[in-house]
PDB file with one MODEL, atoms N, CA, C and O in Angstrom:
MODEL        1
ATOM      1  N   MET A   1     -14.720   3.886  -3.528  1.00  0.00           N
ATOM      2  CA  MET A   1     -14.495   4.168  -5.273  1.00  0.00           C
ATOM      3  C   MET A   1     -15.761   4.881  -5.705  1.00  0.00           C
ATOM      4  O   MET A   1     -16.809   4.242  -5.619  1.00  0.00           O
ATOM      5  N   GLY A   2     -15.777   5.446  -5.911  1.00  0.00           N
ATOM      6  CA  GLY A   2     -17.625   6.055  -6.491  1.00  0.00           C
ATOM      7  C   GLY A   2     -17.596   5.333  -7.596  1.00  0.00           C
ATOM      8  O   GLY A   2     -16.661   4.904  -8.273  1.00  0.00           O
ATOM      9  N   GLU A   3     -19.412   5.212  -7.745  1.00  0.00           N
ATOM     10  CA  GLU A   3     -19.947   4.997  -8.996  1.00  0.00           C
ATOM     11  C   GLU A   3     -19.253   5.109 -10.330  1.00  0.00           C
ATOM     12  O   GLU A   3     -19.080   4.108 -11.025  1.00  0.00           O
ATOM     13  N   ARG A   4     -18.813   6.426 -10.737  1.00  0.00           N
ATOM     14  CA  ARG A   4     -18.391   6.734 -12.208  1.00  0.00           C
ATOM     15  C   ARG A   4     -16.951   6.362 -12.074  1.00  0.00           C
ATOM     16  O   ARG A   4     -16.311   6.568 -13.106  1.00  0.00           O
ATOM     17  N   ASN A   5     -16.526   6.053 -11.448  1.00  0.00           N
ATOM     18  CA  ASN A   5     -15.050   5.311 -11.531  1.00  0.00           C
ATOM     19  C   ASN A   5     -15.282   4.084 -11.649  1.00  0.00           C
ATOM     20  O   ASN A   5     -14.948   3.709 -12.773  1.00  0.00           O
ATOM     21  N   TRP A   6     -15.945   2.788 -10.653  1.00  0.00           N
ATOM     22  CA  TRP A   6     -16.290   2.326 -10.808  1.00  0.00           C
ATOM     23  C   TRP A   6     -16.834   1.658 -12.318  1.00  0.00           C
ATOM     24  O   TRP A   6     -16.191   0.878 -13.020  1.00  0.00           O
ATOM     25  N   ALA A   7     -17.997   2.119 -12.550  1.00  0.00           N
ATOM     26  CA  ALA A   7     -18.228   1.913 -14.296  1.00  0.00           C
ATOM     27  C   ALA A   7     -17.291   2.124 -15.445  1.00  0.00           C
ATOM     28  O   ALA A   7     -17.332   1.796 -16.631  1.00  0.00           O
ATOM     29  N   ILE A   8     -16.389   2.812 -14.669  1.00  0.00           N
ATOM     30  CA  ILE A   8     -15.221   2.907 -16.054  1.00  0.00           C
ATOM     31  C   ILE A   8     -14.198   1.793 -16.014  1.00  0.00           C
ATOM     32  O   ILE A   8     -13.655   1.165 -16.923  1.00  0.00           O
ATOM     33  N   LEU A   9     -14.091   1.729 -14.667  1.00  0.00           N
ATOM     34  CA  LEU A   9     -12.586   0.548 -14.605  1.00  0.00           C
ATOM     35  C   LEU A   9     -13.312  -0.933 -14.164  1.00  0.00           C
ATOM     36  O   LEU A   9     -12.554  -1.881 -13.958  1.00  0.00           O
ATOM     37  N   GLN A  10     -14.807  -1.130 -14.017  1.00  0.00           N
ATOM     38  CA  GLN A  10     -14.591  -2.842 -13.766  1.00  0.00           C
ATOM     39  C   GLN A  10     -14.287  -3.661 -14.926  1.00  0.00           C
ATOM     40  O   GLN A  10     -13.689  -4.737 -14.946  1.00  0.00           O
ATOM     41  N   ASN A  11     -14.919  -2.821 -16.155  1.00  0.00           N
ATOM     42  CA  ASN A  11     -14.520  -3.890 -17.511  1.00  0.00           C
ATOM     43  C   ASN A  11     -13.170  -4.439 -17.558  1.00  0.00           C
ATOM     44  O   ASN A  11     -13.043  -5.560 -18.051  1.00  0.00           O
ATOM     45  N   GLY A  12     -11.846  -3.647 -16.998  1.00  0.00           N
ATOM     46  CA  GLY A  12     -10.263  -4.043 -17.087  1.00  0.00           C
ATOM     47  C   GLY A  12     -10.059  -4.200 -16.073  1.00  0.00           C
ATOM     48  O   GLY A  12      -8.876  -4.019 -15.783  1.00  0.00           O
ATOM     49  N   ILE A  13     -10.714  -4.491 -15.261  1.00  0.00           N
ATOM     50  CA  ILE A  13     -10.566  -4.967 -13.710  1.00  0.00           C
ATOM     51  C   ILE A  13     -10.648  -6.558 -13.466  1.00  0.00           C
ATOM     52  O   ILE A  13     -11.724  -7.138 -13.609  1.00  0.00           O
ATOM     53  N   LYS A  14      -9.354  -7.316 -13.055  1.00  0.00           N
ATOM     54  CA  LYS A  14      -9.746  -8.504 -12.673  1.00  0.00           C
ATOM     55  C   LYS A  14      -9.926  -9.013 -11.771  1.00  0.00           C
ATOM     56  O   LYS A  14     -10.836  -9.824 -11.599  1.00  0.00           O
ATOM     57  N   ASN A  15      -8.873  -8.577 -10.723  1.00  0.00           N
ATOM     58  CA  ASN A  15      -9.684  -8.602  -9.091  1.00  0.00           C
ATOM     59  C   ASN A  15      -9.171  -7.608  -8.571  1.00  0.00           C
ATOM     60  O   ASN A  15      -8.348  -6.793  -8.987  1.00  0.00           O
ATOM     61  N   ILE A  16      -9.783  -7.736  -7.501  1.00  0.00           N
ATOM     62  CA  ILE A  16      -9.780  -6.198  -6.419  1.00  0.00           C
ATOM     63  C   ILE A  16      -9.257  -6.926  -5.208  1.00  0.00           C
ATOM     64  O   ILE A  16      -9.751  -8.014  -4.914  1.00  0.00           O
ATOM     65  N   LEU A  17      -7.999  -6.238  -4.268  1.00  0.00           N
ATOM     66  CA  LEU A  17      -7.681  -6.394  -2.728  1.00  0.00           C
ATOM     67  C   LEU A  17      -8.199  -5.451  -2.220  1.00  0.00           C
ATOM     68  O   LEU A  17      -8.263  -4.266  -2.545  1.00  0.00           O
ATOM     69  N   GLU A  18      -8.780  -6.312  -0.955  1.00  0.00           N
ATOM     70  CA  GLU A  18      -9.067  -5.345   0.428  1.00  0.00           C
ATOM     71  C   GLU A  18      -7.744  -5.455   1.361  1.00  0.00           C
ATOM     72  O   GLU A  18      -7.204  -6.452   1.841  1.00  0.00           O
ATOM     73  N   VAL A  19      -7.351  -3.825   1.462  1.00  0.00           N
ATOM     74  CA  VAL A  19      -6.110  -4.082   2.338  1.00  0.00           C
ATOM     75  C   VAL A  19      -6.633  -3.286   3.418  1.00  0.00           C
ATOM     76  O   VAL A  19      -7.336  -2.327   3.100  1.00  0.00           O
ATOM     77  N   LYS A  20      -6.435  -3.493   4.534  1.00  0.00           N
ATOM     78  CA  LYS A  20      -6.970  -2.675   5.666  1.00  0.00           C
ATOM     79  C   LYS A  20      -5.759  -1.780   6.102  1.00  0.00           C
ATOM     80  O   LYS A  20      -4.577  -1.925   5.794  1.00  0.00           O
ATOM     81  N   GLU A  21      -6.370  -0.761   6.941  1.00  0.00           N
ATOM     82  CA  GLU A  21      -5.118   0.159   7.187  1.00  0.00           C
ATOM     83  C   GLU A  21      -4.066  -0.368   7.654  1.00  0.00           C
ATOM     84  O   GLU A  21      -3.113  -0.465   6.881  1.00  0.00           O
ATOM     85  N   GLU A  22      -3.927  -0.842   8.987  1.00  0.00           N
ATOM     86  CA  GLU A  22      -3.174  -1.953   9.880  1.00  0.00           C
ATOM     87  C   GLU A  22      -2.132  -2.086   8.543  1.00  0.00           C
ATOM     88  O   GLU A  22      -1.246  -1.245   8.391  1.00  0.00           O
ATOM     89  N   GLU A  23      -2.299  -3.149   7.636  1.00  0.00           N
ATOM     90  CA  GLU A  23      -1.492  -3.488   7.058  1.00  0.00           C
ATOM     91  C   GLU A  23      -0.771  -2.330   5.987  1.00  0.00           C
ATOM     92  O   GLU A  23       0.379  -2.602   5.642  1.00  0.00           O
ATOM     93  N   ILE A  24      -1.274  -1.280   5.538  1.00  0.00           N
ATOM     94  CA  ILE A  24      -0.897   0.048   5.241  1.00  0.00           C
ATOM     95  C   ILE A  24      -0.090   0.606   5.483  1.00  0.00           C
ATOM     96  O   ILE A  24       0.806   1.032   4.755  1.00  0.00           O
ATOM     97  N   GLU A  25      -0.342   0.780   7.202  1.00  0.00           N
ATOM     98  CA  GLU A  25       0.419   1.267   7.804  1.00  0.00           C
ATOM     99  C   GLU A  25       1.669   0.430   8.500  1.00  0.00           C
ATOM    100  O   GLU A  25       2.480   1.026   9.209  1.00  0.00           O
ATOM    101  N   GLY A  26       1.744  -0.660   8.308  1.00  0.00           N
ATOM    102  CA  GLY A  26       2.943  -1.558   8.276  1.00  0.00           C
ATOM    103  C   GLY A  26       4.034  -1.507   6.981  1.00  0.00           C
ATOM    104  O   GLY A  26       5.247  -1.300   6.959  1.00  0.00           O
ATOM    105  N   ALA A  27       3.148  -1.762   6.016  1.00  0.00           N
ATOM    106  CA  ALA A  27       3.667  -1.376   4.866  1.00  0.00           C
ATOM    107  C   ALA A  27       4.894   0.093   4.773  1.00  0.00           C
ATOM    108  O   ALA A  27       5.927   0.025   4.107  1.00  0.00           O
ATOM    109  N   VAL A  28       4.588   1.009   5.373  1.00  0.00           N
ATOM    110  CA  VAL A  28       5.124   2.248   5.371  1.00  0.00           C
ATOM    111  C   VAL A  28       6.136   2.075   6.479  1.00  0.00           C
ATOM    112  O   VAL A  28       7.097   2.841   6.412  1.00  0.00           O
ATOM    113  N   ARG A  29       6.123   1.595   7.044  1.00  0.00           N
ATOM    114  CA  ARG A  29       6.986   1.174   8.240  1.00  0.00           C
ATOM    115  C   ARG A  29       7.971   0.540   7.826  1.00  0.00           C
ATOM    116  O   ARG A  29       9.079   1.063   7.713  1.00  0.00           O
ATOM    117  N   SER A  30       7.737  -0.608   7.555  1.00  0.00           N
ATOM    118  CA  SER A  30       8.828  -1.454   6.575  1.00  0.00           C
ATOM    119  C   SER A  30       9.851  -0.470   5.285  1.00  0.00           C
ATOM    120  O   SER A  30      11.055  -0.213   5.297  1.00  0.00           O
ATOM    121  N   LEU A  31       8.953  -0.165   4.434  1.00  0.00           N
ATOM    122  CA  LEU A  31       9.560   1.033   3.602  1.00  0.00           C
ATOM    123  C   LEU A  31      10.602   1.908   4.559  1.00  0.00           C
ATOM    124  O   LEU A  31      11.731   1.912   4.069  1.00  0.00           O
ATOM    125  N   PHE A  32      10.513   2.538   5.619  1.00  0.00           N
ATOM    126  CA  PHE A  32      10.983   3.081   6.241  1.00  0.00           C
ATOM    127  C   PHE A  32      12.207   2.310   6.818  1.00  0.00           C
ATOM    128  O   PHE A  32      13.356   2.179   6.396  1.00  0.00           O
ATOM    129  N   ASN A  33      11.572   1.848   7.922  1.00  0.00           N
ATOM    130  CA  ASN A  33      12.928   0.695   8.615  1.00  0.00           C
ATOM    131  C   ASN A  33      13.719  -0.083   7.459  1.00  0.00           C
ATOM    132  O   ASN A  33      14.906   0.035   7.763  1.00  0.00           O
ATOM    133  N   LEU A  34      13.617  -0.820   6.279  1.00  0.00           N
ATOM    134  CA  LEU A  34      14.355  -1.303   5.515  1.00  0.00           C
ATOM    135  C   LEU A  34      14.894  -0.509   3.972  1.00  0.00           C
ATOM    136  O   LEU A  34      15.620  -0.940   3.076  1.00  0.00           O
ATOM    137  N   ALA A  35      14.495   0.236   4.063  1.00  0.00           N
ATOM    138  CA  ALA A  35      14.626   0.985   2.498  1.00  0.00           C
ATOM    139  C   ALA A  35      14.882   2.535   2.950  1.00  0.00           C
ATOM    140  O   ALA A  35      14.994   3.410   2.092  1.00  0.00           O
ATOM    141  N   ASN A  36      14.950   2.761   4.045  1.00  0.00           N
ATOM    142  CA  ASN A  36      15.079   4.522   4.268  1.00  0.00           C
ATOM    143  C   ASN A  36      14.157   5.396   3.464  1.00  0.00           C
ATOM    144  O   ASN A  36      14.434   6.593   3.384  1.00  0.00           O
ATOM    145  N   LEU A  37      12.848   4.818   2.723  1.00  0.00           N
ATOM    146  CA  LEU A  37      12.238   5.671   2.137  1.00  0.00           C
ATOM    147  C   LEU A  37      10.576   6.184   2.819  1.00  0.00           C
ATOM    148  O   LEU A  37       9.638   5.501   3.229  1.00  0.00           O
ATOM    149  N   LYS A  38      10.703   7.192   2.741  1.00  0.00           N
ATOM    150  CA  LYS A  38       9.214   7.867   3.194  1.00  0.00           C
ATOM    151  C   LYS A  38       8.423   7.864   2.563  1.00  0.00           C
ATOM    152  O   LYS A  38       8.613   8.615   1.607  1.00  0.00           O
ATOM    153  N   SER A  39       6.963   7.081   2.548  1.00  0.00           N
ATOM    154  CA  SER A  39       6.233   6.835   1.868  1.00  0.00           C
ATOM    155  C   SER A  39       4.863   7.713   2.434  1.00  0.00           C
ATOM    156  O   SER A  39       4.744   7.945   3.637  1.00  0.00           O
ATOM    157  N   GLU A  40       4.008   8.098   1.589  1.00  0.00           N
ATOM    158  CA  GLU A  40       2.942   8.363   2.501  1.00  0.00           C
ATOM    159  C   GLU A  40       2.056   6.721   2.367  1.00  0.00           C
ATOM    160  O   GLU A  40       2.530   5.669   1.940  1.00  0.00           O
ATOM    161  N   PRO A  41       0.375   7.026   2.995  1.00  0.00           N
ATOM    162  CA  PRO A  41       0.226   5.525   3.184  1.00  0.00           C
ATOM    163  C   PRO A  41       0.053   5.030   1.361  1.00  0.00           C
ATOM    164  O   PRO A  41       0.630   4.173   0.691  1.00  0.00           O
ATOM    165  N   THR A  42      -1.031   6.051   1.033  1.00  0.00           N
ATOM    166  CA  THR A  42      -1.258   5.468  -0.761  1.00  0.00           C
ATOM    167  C   THR A  42       0.388   4.885  -1.104  1.00  0.00           C
ATOM    168  O   THR A  42       0.618   3.694  -1.312  1.00  0.00           O
ATOM    169  N   GLY A  43       1.203   5.709  -1.114  1.00  0.00           N
ATOM    170  CA  GLY A  43       1.971   5.159  -1.824  1.00  0.00           C
ATOM    171  C   GLY A  43       2.303   3.977  -1.077  1.00  0.00           C
ATOM    172  O   GLY A  43       2.550   3.249  -2.038  1.00  0.00           O
ATOM    173  N   GLY A  44       2.474   3.315  -0.160  1.00  0.00           N
ATOM    174  CA  GLY A  44       2.738   2.194   0.449  1.00  0.00           C
ATOM    175  C   GLY A  44       1.486   0.862   0.559  1.00  0.00           C
ATOM    176  O   GLY A  44       1.418  -0.142   1.267  1.00  0.00           O
ATOM    177  N   LEU A  45       0.654   1.396  -0.436  1.00  0.00           N
ATOM    178  CA  LEU A  45      -1.002   0.192  -0.183  1.00  0.00           C
ATOM    179  C   LEU A  45      -0.402  -0.741  -1.183  1.00  0.00           C
ATOM    180  O   LEU A  45      -0.774  -1.899  -0.991  1.00  0.00           O
ATOM    181  N   ALA A  46       0.576  -0.560  -2.395  1.00  0.00           N
ATOM    182  CA  ALA A  46       0.624  -1.796  -2.983  1.00  0.00           C
ATOM    183  C   ALA A  46       1.945  -2.604  -2.325  1.00  0.00           C
ATOM    184  O   ALA A  46       1.745  -3.798  -2.551  1.00  0.00           O
ATOM    185  N   LEU A  47       2.974  -2.467  -1.739  1.00  0.00           N
ATOM    186  CA  LEU A  47       3.316  -3.531  -0.605  1.00  0.00           C
ATOM    187  C   LEU A  47       2.305  -3.781   0.562  1.00  0.00           C
ATOM    188  O   LEU A  47       2.358  -4.971   0.872  1.00  0.00           O
ATOM    189  N   GLY A  48       1.627  -3.259   1.132  1.00  0.00           N
ATOM    190  CA  GLY A  48       0.451  -3.666   1.874  1.00  0.00           C
ATOM    191  C   GLY A  48      -0.319  -4.651   1.105  1.00  0.00           C
ATOM    192  O   GLY A  48      -0.660  -5.653   1.732  1.00  0.00           O
ATOM    193  N   ALA A  49      -0.560  -4.591   0.237  1.00  0.00           N
ATOM    194  CA  ALA A  49      -1.450  -5.839  -0.475  1.00  0.00           C
ATOM    195  C   ALA A  49      -0.552  -6.608  -1.045  1.00  0.00           C
ATOM    196  O   ALA A  49      -1.106  -7.703  -1.141  1.00  0.00           O
ATOM    197  N   ALA A  50       0.620  -6.691  -1.525  1.00  0.00           N
ATOM    198  CA  ALA A  50       1.500  -7.745  -1.347  1.00  0.00           C
ATOM    199  C   ALA A  50       1.917  -8.672  -0.430  1.00  0.00           C
ATOM    200  O   ALA A  50       2.304  -9.806  -0.712  1.00  0.00           O
ATOM    201  N   ILE A  51       1.836  -8.166   0.743  1.00  0.00           N
ATOM    202  CA  ILE A  51       2.246  -8.326   2.005  1.00  0.00           C
ATOM    203  C   ILE A  51       0.866  -9.364   2.877  1.00  0.00           C
ATOM    204  O   ILE A  51       0.970 -10.430   3.484  1.00  0.00           O
ATOM    205  N   ALA A  52      -0.060  -8.706   2.666  1.00  0.00           N
ATOM    206  CA  ALA A  52      -1.317  -8.626   3.151  1.00  0.00           C
ATOM    207  C   ALA A  52      -1.673 -10.431   2.494  1.00  0.00           C
ATOM    208  O   ALA A  52      -1.868 -11.462   3.136  1.00  0.00           O
ATOM    209  N   HIS A  53      -1.646 -10.237   1.282  1.00  0.00           N
ATOM    210  CA  HIS A  53      -2.447 -11.365  -0.051  1.00  0.00           C
ATOM    211  C   HIS A  53      -0.853 -12.016  -0.542  1.00  0.00           C
ATOM    212  O   HIS A  53      -0.522 -11.832  -1.713  1.00  0.00           O
ATOM    213  N   ARG A  54      -0.097 -12.616   0.205  1.00  0.00           N
ATOM    214  CA  ARG A  54       1.238 -12.653   0.243  1.00  0.00           C
ATOM    215  C   ARG A  54       0.864 -14.399  -0.690  1.00  0.00           C
ATOM    216  O   ARG A  54       1.544 -14.852  -1.611  1.00  0.00           O
ATOM    217  N   GLN A  55       0.076 -14.812  -0.301  1.00  0.00           N
ATOM    218  CA  GLN A  55      -0.311 -16.482  -0.889  1.00  0.00           C
ATOM    219  C   GLN A  55      -1.004 -16.520  -2.334  1.00  0.00           C
ATOM    220  O   GLN A  55      -1.235 -17.533  -2.994  1.00  0.00           O
ATOM    221  N   LEU A  56      -1.299 -15.122  -2.694  1.00  0.00           N
ATOM    222  CA  LEU A  56      -1.613 -15.080  -4.564  1.00  0.00           C
ATOM    223  C   LEU A  56      -0.602 -14.929  -4.864  1.00  0.00           C
ATOM    224  O   LEU A  56      -0.393 -15.786  -5.723  1.00  0.00           O
ATOM    225  N   PHE A  57       0.441 -14.236  -4.692  1.00  0.00           N
ATOM    226  CA  PHE A  57       1.572 -14.356  -5.222  1.00  0.00           C
ATOM    227  C   PHE A  57       2.803 -15.153  -5.177  1.00  0.00           C
ATOM    228  O   PHE A  57       3.779 -14.996  -5.911  1.00  0.00           O
ATOM    229  N   GLN A  58       2.645 -16.146  -4.114  1.00  0.00           N
ATOM    230  CA  GLN A  58       3.722 -17.439  -4.019  1.00  0.00           C
ATOM    231  C   GLN A  58       4.311 -17.758  -5.607  1.00  0.00           C
ATOM    232  O   GLN A  58       3.563 -18.376  -6.365  1.00  0.00           O
ATOM    233  N   GLY A  59       5.206 -17.470  -5.928  1.00  0.00           N
ATOM    234  CA  GLY A  59       6.360 -18.259  -6.465  1.00  0.00           C
ATOM    235  C   GLY A  59       6.476 -17.549  -7.941  1.00  0.00           C
ATOM    236  O   GLY A  59       6.989 -18.042  -8.945  1.00  0.00           O
ATOM    237  N   LYS A  60       5.722 -15.967  -7.771  1.00  0.00           N
ATOM    238  CA  LYS A  60       5.398 -15.212  -8.525  1.00  0.00           C
ATOM    239  C   LYS A  60       6.623 -13.851  -8.642  1.00  0.00           C
ATOM    240  O   LYS A  60       6.749 -13.556  -7.454  1.00  0.00           O
ATOM    241  N   ARG A  61       7.220 -13.245  -9.149  1.00  0.00           N
ATOM    242  CA  ARG A  61       8.081 -12.144  -9.308  1.00  0.00           C
ATOM    243  C   ARG A  61       6.872 -11.186  -9.731  1.00  0.00           C
ATOM    244  O   ARG A  61       6.009 -11.383 -10.587  1.00  0.00           O
ATOM    245  N   ILE A  62       7.087  -9.938  -8.764  1.00  0.00           N
ATOM    246  CA  ILE A  62       5.944  -8.639  -8.599  1.00  0.00           C
ATOM    247  C   ILE A  62       6.321  -7.850  -8.328  1.00  0.00           C
ATOM    248  O   ILE A  62       6.995  -8.007  -7.309  1.00  0.00           O
ATOM    249  N   ILE A  63       6.292  -6.315  -8.894  1.00  0.00           N
ATOM    250  CA  ILE A  63       6.718  -5.038  -8.921  1.00  0.00           C
ATOM    251  C   ILE A  63       5.612  -4.166  -7.857  1.00  0.00           C
ATOM    252  O   ILE A  63       4.399  -4.369  -7.905  1.00  0.00           O
ATOM    253  N   CYS A  64       6.158  -3.316  -7.040  1.00  0.00           N
ATOM    254  CA  CYS A  64       5.467  -2.568  -6.419  1.00  0.00           C
ATOM    255  C   CYS A  64       5.684  -0.925  -6.343  1.00  0.00           C
ATOM    256  O   CYS A  64       6.396  -0.237  -5.611  1.00  0.00           O
ATOM    257  N   ILE A  65       5.005  -0.680  -7.134  1.00  0.00           N
ATOM    258  CA  ILE A  65       5.177   0.853  -7.590  1.00  0.00           C
ATOM    259  C   ILE A  65       5.150   1.831  -5.785  1.00  0.00           C
ATOM    260  O   ILE A  65       4.181   1.742  -5.031  1.00  0.00           O
ATOM    261  N   VAL A  66       6.295   2.591  -5.487  1.00  0.00           N
ATOM    262  CA  VAL A  66       5.982   3.093  -4.255  1.00  0.00           C
ATOM    263  C   VAL A  66       5.887   4.545  -4.428  1.00  0.00           C
ATOM    264  O   VAL A  66       6.986   5.051  -4.652  1.00  0.00           O
ATOM    265  N   SER A  67       4.869   5.398  -4.390  1.00  0.00           N
ATOM    266  CA  SER A  67       5.236   6.993  -4.692  1.00  0.00           C
ATOM    267  C   SER A  67       4.764   7.536  -3.301  1.00  0.00           C
ATOM    268  O   SER A  67       4.438   7.098  -2.198  1.00  0.00           O
ATOM    269  N   GLY A  68       4.901   8.689  -3.933  1.00  0.00           N
ATOM    270  CA  GLY A  68       4.259   9.938  -3.005  1.00  0.00           C
ATOM    271  C   GLY A  68       4.864  10.031  -1.921  1.00  0.00           C
ATOM    272  O   GLY A  68       4.914   9.017  -1.225  1.00  0.00           O
ATOM    273  N   GLY A  69       5.363  10.990  -1.552  1.00  0.00           N
ATOM    274  CA  GLY A  69       5.778  11.447   0.381  1.00  0.00           C
ATOM    275  C   GLY A  69       5.711  12.715   0.849  1.00  0.00           C
ATOM    276  O   GLY A  69       6.396  13.431   1.580  1.00  0.00           O
ATOM    277  N   ASN A  70       4.340  12.835   0.012  1.00  0.00           N
ATOM    278  CA  ASN A  70       3.341  14.234   0.894  1.00  0.00           C
ATOM    279  C   ASN A  70       2.540  13.499   1.725  1.00  0.00           C
ATOM    280  O   ASN A  70       1.603  12.737   1.489  1.00  0.00           O
ATOM    281  N   VAL A  71       3.128  13.898   2.856  1.00  0.00           N
ATOM    282  CA  VAL A  71       2.398  12.917   3.951  1.00  0.00           C
ATOM    283  C   VAL A  71       2.998  13.727   5.585  1.00  0.00           C
ATOM    284  O   VAL A  71       4.138  13.695   6.048  1.00  0.00           O
ATOM    285  N   ASP A  72       2.058  14.239   6.019  1.00  0.00           N
ATOM    286  CA  ASP A  72       2.015  15.348   7.370  1.00  0.00           C
ATOM    287  C   ASP A  72       3.128  14.782   8.287  1.00  0.00           C
ATOM    288  O   ASP A  72       2.929  13.591   8.528  1.00  0.00           O
ATOM    289  N   THR A  73       4.079  15.213   8.783  1.00  0.00           N
ATOM    290  CA  THR A  73       5.069  15.093   9.248  1.00  0.00           C
ATOM    291  C   THR A  73       4.641  14.428  10.590  1.00  0.00           C
ATOM    292  O   THR A  73       5.426  13.572  10.996  1.00  0.00           O
ATOM    293  N   GLU A  74       3.371  14.702  11.469  1.00  0.00           N
ATOM    294  CA  GLU A  74       3.427  14.024  12.719  1.00  0.00           C
ATOM    295  C   GLU A  74       2.769  12.735  12.218  1.00  0.00           C
ATOM    296  O   GLU A  74       3.183  11.745  12.822  1.00  0.00           O
ATOM    297  N   VAL A  75       1.727  12.450  11.144  1.00  0.00           N
ATOM    298  CA  VAL A  75       1.594  11.431  10.662  1.00  0.00           C
ATOM    299  C   VAL A  75       2.184  10.154  10.460  1.00  0.00           C
ATOM    300  O   VAL A  75       1.976   8.973  10.739  1.00  0.00           O
ATOM    301  N   PHE A  76       3.135  10.985   9.767  1.00  0.00           N
ATOM    302  CA  PHE A  76       4.287  10.029   8.978  1.00  0.00           C
ATOM    303  C   PHE A  76       4.679   9.257  10.126  1.00  0.00           C
ATOM    304  O   PHE A  76       4.531   8.041  10.246  1.00  0.00           O
ATOM    305  N   PHE A  77       5.430  10.420  11.358  1.00  0.00           N
ATOM    306  CA  PHE A  77       6.011   9.557  12.497  1.00  0.00           C
ATOM    307  C   PHE A  77       5.233   8.553  13.426  1.00  0.00           C
ATOM    308  O   PHE A  77       5.612   7.606  14.115  1.00  0.00           O
ATOM    309  N   ARG A  78       3.963   9.135  13.178  1.00  0.00           N
ATOM    310  CA  ARG A  78       2.993   8.547  14.481  1.00  0.00           C
ATOM    311  C   ARG A  78       2.790   6.825  13.753  1.00  0.00           C
ATOM    312  O   ARG A  78       2.363   5.987  14.548  1.00  0.00           O
ATOM    313  N   ILE A  79       3.026   6.444  12.607  1.00  0.00           N
ATOM    314  CA  ILE A  79       2.797   5.482  11.543  1.00  0.00           C
ATOM    315  C   ILE A  79       4.319   5.016  12.192  1.00  0.00           C
ATOM    316  O   ILE A  79       4.347   4.172  13.088  1.00  0.00           O
ATOM    317  N   VAL A  80       5.502   5.595  11.700  1.00  0.00           N
ATOM    318  CA  VAL A  80       6.624   4.955  12.132  1.00  0.00           C
ATOM    319  C   VAL A  80       6.781   4.385  13.415  1.00  0.00           C
ATOM    320  O   VAL A  80       7.170   3.217  13.442  1.00  0.00           O
ATOM    321  N   GLU A  81       6.590   4.886  14.343  1.00  0.00           N
ATOM    322  CA  GLU A  81       6.957   4.966  15.596  1.00  0.00           C
ATOM    323  C   GLU A  81       6.179   3.902  16.053  1.00  0.00           C
ATOM    324  O   GLU A  81       6.733   3.342  16.999  1.00  0.00           O
ATOM    325  N   GLN A  82       4.888   3.305  15.681  1.00  0.00           N
ATOM    326  CA  GLN A  82       4.223   2.486  16.051  1.00  0.00           C
ATOM    327  C   GLN A  82       4.763   0.987  15.792  1.00  0.00           C
ATOM    328  O   GLN A  82       5.379   0.599  14.799  1.00  0.00           O
ATOM    329  N   ASN A  83       4.398   0.268  16.880  1.00  0.00           N
ATOM    330  CA  ASN A  83       5.027  -1.400  17.168  1.00  0.00           C
ATOM    331  C   ASN A  83       4.327  -2.192  16.405  1.00  0.00           C
ATOM    332  O   ASN A  83       4.549  -3.403  16.402  1.00  0.00           O
TER     333      ASN A  83
ENDMDL
END
C-alpha cells in the first residue's frame, strides 16, 4: 500500500489482516472446486483472509465479496491444479 493511500485510509481502518499468497491461491481453488467460480487472486483475497484468520470470525456471520475474473488462463490453471 502506498504512502498516499495509507494516509487517507488509516483513520477509517480498524484492523488489517495479512494474507499469504498461498492462502489466497487456496481460496481461489476453493471457489473454483466448491462453487464453480473463476476468480482472480485479488477476488479471492477476502475468502483467503476469512480462512487464514478464522479464529477472529468464530461465531460471527461474515460476507466475502468475490469479484474479478480477469486472470490469465495459464495463471488460473496453475493455481487450480496445485494440491
